[in-house]
C-alpha positions, 0 to 999 in steps of 0.5 A: 136104714144103716148097715152094721157089718161085723167081721167074725172068725171064731170068737162067739163069746166076743161075737155075743158081746159085740152084739149085745153092746150093740143092742144096749147102746146103739140107737137108730134104725139099722140092720146088723149082718155078721160076716163070718169066716169059719165059726163052727155052725153050732155057735152061730146058731146060738147067736141067731137064736139069741139075736134073731133079726141078724143076718149071717154071711159067711166067707167062700172058706167057710166050710173049710175053715170051720172044718178045721177048727172042729177037727183041730186042723190048722188054718191057712191065715192067709185065706182073708175073706176080702171078697165077702167084706168088699161085696158087703160094703158094695151093697151096704146102705150110704152110711154103715158101721164095719167092726170086728167082733172083739169090739164093743160099745160102752157108750149110747151112740145115735147112728142116725144122727151120726149119719145126718152129721156125716153128710152135713159136714162132708165126712166119708170115714167115721172112726167111733171111739178113740183108745186114749193114744194121744202120742200121734197128736203132734202130727195132726190138726184137730178141728171140733165141729160139734160136741159129738165130732172132730175131725184129725187131719194130717199136718202139712 
């Protein structure tokens, strides 16, 4: 079982799109956990209804932030839920995906196979996708490991 964590903060439309993309494109044995920091409960309820297997964990500032969102008050943007993220990762599967709700999958991916290859090649951190910014390529050495995985290490 591979954990997929989605960091979320009051963007239920994006969260729904992210979850739908996982449903459509991610293959393998996985569990999805939403790490939420203030999305009003009515939206989380709709998400949970649409995607029953997910788990939703809330930050220690959840109540304060969701109340502020509902009432239109200012939110302290410096209250970042790192404790929620760290605790999730501490209790995660050996290999896991952590992303945010504004990221979505557009091509099929077998995460069991990626975990196997990460172990095979000794990869500790695997970045999924590429936004097409090749300007920094002059600073890195790219090594193709197979048809799905390449490494990018800083040049000396």
